[in-house]
C-alpha positions as CSV (number, residue, x, y, z in Angstrom):
1,X,1.6,-15.9,27.1
2,X,2.5,-12.4,26.2
3,X,-0.4,-10.1,25.1
4,X,1.9,-7.9,23.1
5,X,1.5,-7.7,19.3
6,X,4.3,-9.7,17.6
7,X,6.1,-8.2,14.6
8,X,8.2,-10.4,12.4
9,X,11.2,-8.5,11.1
10,X,13.0,-10.1,8.1
11,X,16.2,-8.1,7.2
12,X,19.8,-9.2,6.7
13,X,21.3,-5.9,7.9
14,X,22.1,-6.6,11.6
15,X,22.6,-2.9,12.4
16,X,19.2,-1.9,11.0
17,X,17.5,-4.9,12.5
18,X,18.9,-3.9,15.9
19,X,17.6,-0.4,15.7
20,X,14.2,-1.4,14.5
21,X,13.9,-3.9,17.3
22,X,14.8,-1.1,19.8
23,X,12.2,1.3,18.4
24,X,9.4,-1.3,18.3
25,X,10.1,-2.8,21.7
26,X,10.1,0.7,23.2
27,X,6.6,1.0,21.7
28,X,5.5,-2.2,23.4
29,X,5.7,-4.6,20.5
30,X,7.3,-8.1,20.6
31,X,9.8,-8.6,17.8
32,X,10.9,-11.8,16.1
33,X,13.8,-11.7,13.7
34,X,15.1,-13.5,10.6
35,X,18.1,-12.6,8.4
36,X,17.2,-14.7,5.3
37,X,14.1,-15.0,3.2
38,X,13.6,-18.7,3.7
39,X,14.2,-18.4,7.4
40,X,11.6,-15.6,7.5
41,X,9.0,-17.8,5.8
42,X,9.7,-20.6,8.2
43,X,9.4,-18.1,11.2
44,X,6.1,-16.8,9.7
45,X,4.7,-20.3,9.5
46,X,5.7,-21.2,13.0
47,X,4.4,-18.0,14.6
48,X,1.3,-15.8,14.2
49,X,2.7,-12.3,13.7
50,X,0.4,-9.3,13.7
51,X,2.6,-7.7,11.0
52,X,5.7,-8.4,8.9
53,X,8.5,-5.9,8.2
54,X,10.1,-7.4,5.1
55,X,13.3,-6.3,3.3
56,X,13.2,-6.6,-0.5
57,X,16.8,-7.7,-1.0
58,X,17.4,-10.9,1.1
59,X,19.7,-13.9,0.8
60,X,18.0,-17.3,0.2
61,X,14.6,-16.0,-1.1
62,X,14.1,-12.4,-2.0
63,X,11.4,-10.3,-0.3
64,X,9.0,-10.2,-3.1
65,X,8.9,-14.0,-3.3
66,X,8.5,-14.2,0.5
67,X,5.5,-11.8,0.0
68,X,4.0,-14.0,-2.7
69,X,4.2,-17.1,-0.4
70,X,2.7,-15.2,2.5
71,X,-0.2,-14.1,0.4
72,X,-1.0,-17.6,-0.6
73,X,-2.3,-18.3,2.9
74,X,-2.5,-15.1,4.9
75,X,-3.8,-11.5,4.8
76,X,-1.4,-10.5,7.6
77,X,-0.2,-6.9,7.0
78,X,3.2,-6.6,5.3
79,X,5.4,-3.5,5.1
80,X,8.2,-3.7,2.6
81,X,11.6,-2.2,3.4
82,X,13.9,-1.0,0.6
83,X,17.1,1.0,0.3
84,X,17.2,4.1,-1.8
85,X,19.7,2.6,-4.3
86,X,17.7,-0.6,-4.8
87,X,15.4,-1.1,-7.7
88,X,12.0,-1.6,-6.2
89,X,8.8,-1.5,-8.3
90,X,6.4,0.0,-5.7
91,X,3.4,-0.9,-7.9
92,X,4.6,-4.6,-8.2
93,X,5.0,-4.9,-4.4
94,X,1.6,-3.4,-3.8
95,X,0.0,-5.6,-6.5
96,X,1.5,-8.6,-4.8
97,X,-0.3,-7.6,-1.6
98,X,2.1,-5.4,0.4
99,X,0.2,-2.9,2.6
100,X,2.9,-0.2,2.6
101,X,6.6,0.3,2.0
102,X,9.3,2.4,3.6
103,X,12.6,3.6,2.2
104,X,15.9,3.3,4.2
105,X,17.2,5.2,5.9
106,X,14.1,6.2,7.8
107,X,13.3,8.1,10.9
108,X,12.2,5.9,13.8
109,X,9.1,8.0,14.3
110,X,8.1,7.4,10.7
111,X,8.6,3.6,11.0
112,X,6.6,3.4,14.2
113,X,3.8,5.6,12.6
114,X,3.7,3.4,9.6
115,X,3.5,0.2,11.7
116,X,0.7,1.7,13.9
117,X,-1.3,2.9,10.9
118,X,-1.1,-0.4,9.1
119,X,-2.0,-2.4,12.3
120,X,-4.9,0.0,12.9
121,X,-6.3,-0.5,9.4
122,X,-5.9,-4.2,9.9
123,X,-7.9,-4.2,13.1
124,X,-10.6,-1.9,11.6
125,X,-10.9,-4.2,8.6
126,X,-11.3,-7.2,10.9
127,X,-14.0,-5.5,12.8
128,X,-15.9,-4.8,9.5
129,X,-15.3,-8.3,8.4
130,X,-17.4,-9.6,11.3
131,X,-20.4,-8.1,9.7
132,X,-19.7,-10.0,6.5
133,X,-19.9,-6.9,4.3
134,X,-21.2,-8.0,1.0
135,X,-22.0,-5.7,-2.0
136,X,-24.3,-7.0,-4.7
137,X,-24.9,-5.6,-8.2
138,X,-26.1,-7.3,-11.4
139,X,-23.6,-10.1,-12.1
140,X,-21.2,-8.8,-9.4
141,X,-20.8,-9.7,-5.7
142,X,-18.0,-8.4,-3.6
143,X,-17.4,-9.8,-0.1
144,X,-14.9,-7.9,2.0
145,X,-15.2,-10.4,4.9
146,X,-14.2,-13.3,2.7
147,X,-12.1,-11.3,0.2
148,X,-14.1,-12.9,-2.6
149,X,-15.3,-11.4,-5.9
150,X,-17.8,-13.2,-8.1
151,X,-18.5,-11.8,-11.6
152,X,-20.9,-13.4,-14.1
153,X,-21.3,-16.3,-11.6
154,X,-17.5,-17.1,-11.6
155,X,-15.0,-16.3,-8.9
156,X,-12.4,-13.7,-9.8
157,X,-8.9,-13.8,-8.3
158,X,-7.8,-10.4,-7.0
159,X,-5.0,-9.2,-4.7
160,X,-6.3,-7.7,-1.5
161,X,-5.8,-4.0,-2.5
162,X,-7.5,-4.5,-5.9
163,X,-10.5,-5.9,-4.0
164,X,-10.4,-3.1,-1.5
165,X,-10.4,-0.4,-4.2
166,X,-13.4,-2.1,-5.9
167,X,-15.2,-2.5,-2.6
168,X,-14.6,1.1,-1.6
169,X,-15.7,2.6,-4.9
170,X,-18.8,0.3,-5.0
171,X,-19.6,1.2,-1.4
172,X,-20.1,4.8,-2.6
173,X,-21.9,4.5,-6.0
174,X,-21.7,7.5,-8.3
175,X,-19.4,9.4,-5.9
176,X,-16.2,10.7,-7.5
177,X,-12.9,10.2,-5.7
178,X,-9.5,11.7,-6.6
179,X,-6.5,9.4,-6.8
180,X,-5.2,11.1,-3.6
181,X,-8.4,10.3,-1.8
182,X,-8.3,6.7,-2.9
183,X,-4.7,6.4,-1.7
184,X,-5.7,7.9,1.7
185,X,-8.9,5.8,2.1
186,X,-7.6,2.5,0.8
187,X,-3.9,2.5,1.6
188,X,-4.0,4.8,4.6
189,X,-3.5,8.5,5.3
190,X,0.2,8.2,5.7
191,X,0.8,6.0,2.6
192,X,3.5,7.7,0.5
193,X,2.3,6.4,-2.8
194,X,1.7,8.1,-6.2
195,X,-1.2,8.3,-8.6
196,X,0.2,5.6,-10.8
197,X,-0.5,3.1,-8.1
198,X,-4.2,3.9,-8.3
199,X,-4.2,3.9,-12.1
200,X,-2.6,0.5,-12.3
201,X,-5.2,-1.0,-9.9
202,X,-8.1,0.5,-11.8
203,X,-6.7,-0.9,-15.1
204,X,-6.4,-4.4,-13.6
205,X,-10.0,-4.2,-12.2
206,X,-11.3,-3.3,-15.6
207,X,-9.5,-6.1,-17.2
208,X,-11.1,-8.5,-14.8
209,X,-14.6,-7.2,-15.2
210,X,-15.0,-6.9,-19.0
211,X,-18.3,-5.9,-20.4
212,X,-19.7,-4.8,-17.1
213,X,-21.4,-1.8,-18.8
214,X,-24.1,-4.1,-20.1
215,X,-25.2,-4.8,-16.5
216,X,-25.7,-1.1,-15.8
217,X,-22.5,-0.3,-13.9
218,X,-18.9,0.4,-14.5
219,X,-15.7,1.9,-13.0
220,X,-15.8,5.3,-14.7
221,X,-13.0,7.8,-15.2
222,X,-13.9,11.4,-14.5
223,X,-11.5,13.4,-16.7
224,X,-8.9,15.3,-14.6
225,X,-10.6,14.4,-11.4
226,X,-10.5,10.7,-10.6
227,X,-12.8,7.6,-10.6
228,X,-16.2,6.5,-9.6
229,X,-18.3,3.4,-9.5
230,X,-21.1,4.5,-11.8
231,X,-24.6,3.1,-11.8
232,X,-26.5,4.0,-14.9
233,X,-30.2,4.7,-15.1
């Protein structure tokens, strides 16, 4: 059995798929391919890829729906691929659980760097999971290892990145982080996002943790700076 990391590439453009395969195999990765969304899902379920490169516009089932299905059962890293002339809501893709996205056409060095960075974060996250990192505050428990949040004794459903933003802020109580710092620390130093991504995730977190101020903590906005997990008293 090969000890190479397997990457599943789901893209219906044969020329682009061929180039991506060449780039990744040169870097030592094993590449499996699918040209349709439904075939990509079937390949994902048959195999155990370390990472998925997923085109947004696909025949059969589109990339966002494939991502939704993957996230029902797996936290495997997913990088979305999108053409410049395609309408792709970056925030939607990230909310659904994408780890990064890259716009075609791209430089092979950028693609490889993105793949390596996302895989590195995945490995680092798995290492921290082994310690079952759990944060506990009044009426709130956040488990990074199990990707579970409990608020007021009830489980709260959160996409992975929402939970990771909450966990990161709560791990550094009363410390202020700019939007750019949160993008770097949660999504990775080479994530080409924008501040709206952070704002949307913070907004969703607040909607899912209503009334938290009564328990002596909250996700607080520091005007013109950023956000912090504030513990009062």
